[in-house]
MIVEXTI-7737 format. One record per residue (C-alpha): chain; z, x, y. Coordinates in steps of 0.25 Angstrom, whole numbers, padded with zeros to 4 digits. Example, Ala and Ser with C-alpha at 12.3 -4.5 7.8 and 13.67 -1.06 7.14 Angstrom:
ATOM unit     w     u     v
ATOM    A  0031  0049 -0018
ATOM    A  0029  0055 -0004
END
This chain:
ATOM unit     w     u     v
ATOM    A  0283  0224  0027
ATOM    A  0288  0219  0014
ATOM    A  0300  0225  0005
ATOM    A  0302  0221 -0009
ATOM    A  0313  0225 -0018
ATOM    A  0312  0225 -0033
ATOM    A  0325  0224 -0041
ATOM    A  0325  0232 -0054
ATOM    A  0316  0244 -0057
ATOM    A  0313  0241 -0072
ATOM    A  0299  0237 -0077
ATOM    A  0297  0225 -0069
ATOM    A  0303  0230 -0056
ATOM    A  0296  0242 -0056
ATOM    A  0283  0235 -0059
ATOM    A  0286  0227 -0048
ATOM    A  0290  0237 -0038
ATOM    A  0277  0244 -0042
ATOM    A  0268  0232 -0040
ATOM    A  0274  0230 -0025
ATOM    A  0273  0244 -0022
ATOM    A  0259  0248 -0028
ATOM    A  0252  0235 -0022
ATOM    A  0259  0237 -0009
ATOM    A  0265  0222 -0010
ATOM    A  0278  0227 -0003
ATOM    A  0280  0238  0008
ATOM    A  0293  0242  0001
ATOM    A  0298  0241 -0013
ATOM    A  0312  0243 -0017
ATOM    A  0314  0245 -0032
ATOM    A  0329  0243 -0035
ATOM    A  0336  0245 -0048
ATOM    A  0350  0248 -0053
ATOM    A  0347  0259 -0061
ATOM    A  0348  0271 -0053
ATOM    A  0334  0279 -0050
ATOM    A  0326  0269 -0058
ATOM    A  0320  0262 -0046
ATOM    A  0318  0275 -0039
ATOM    A  0310  0281 -0050
ATOM    A  0301  0268 -0052
ATOM    A  0299  0268 -0036
ATOM    A  0295  0284 -0038
ATOM    A  0286  0280 -0049
ATOM    A  0280  0268 -0041
ATOM    A  0278  0275 -0029
ATOM    A  0271  0288 -0035
ATOM    A  0260  0277 -0039
ATOM    A  0260  0270 -0026
ATOM    A  0258  0284 -0018
ATOM    A  0245  0286 -0027
ATOM    A  0241  0271 -0024
ATOM    A  0243  0273 -0009
ATOM    A  0254  0262 -0007
ATOM    A  0263  0262  0004
ATOM    A  0274  0253 -0002
ATOM    A  0288  0260  0001
ATOM    A  0297  0259 -0012
ATOM    A  0311  0263 -0015
ATOM    A  0319  0263 -0027
ATOM    A  0334  0260 -0027
ATOM    A  0345  0259 -0037
ATOM    A  0354  0247 -0035
ATOM    A  0368  0251 -0039
ATOM    A  0375  0240 -0031
ATOM    A  0379  0233 -0045
ATOM    A  0387  0246 -0048
ATOM    A  0401  0247 -0043
ATOM    A  0404  0259 -0034
ATOM    A  0418  0259 -0038
ATOM    A  0429  0253 -0046
ATOM    A  0440  0246 -0039
END
């Protein structure tokens, strides 16, 4: 079982994730971006196509908010 994480959900990252998912290169793909909701939306779009193609790859969109401080000290 292979898992690939793509950092950045812009045009290049989303295209990489799309190719990885639709060709079945990886069993699981995680798309991560700092902008809230962007990677989740891209994964939803990609998975709609993947379902039509009958691809069984699992995909997840994640927001990376670790760069943002939770509280000021």
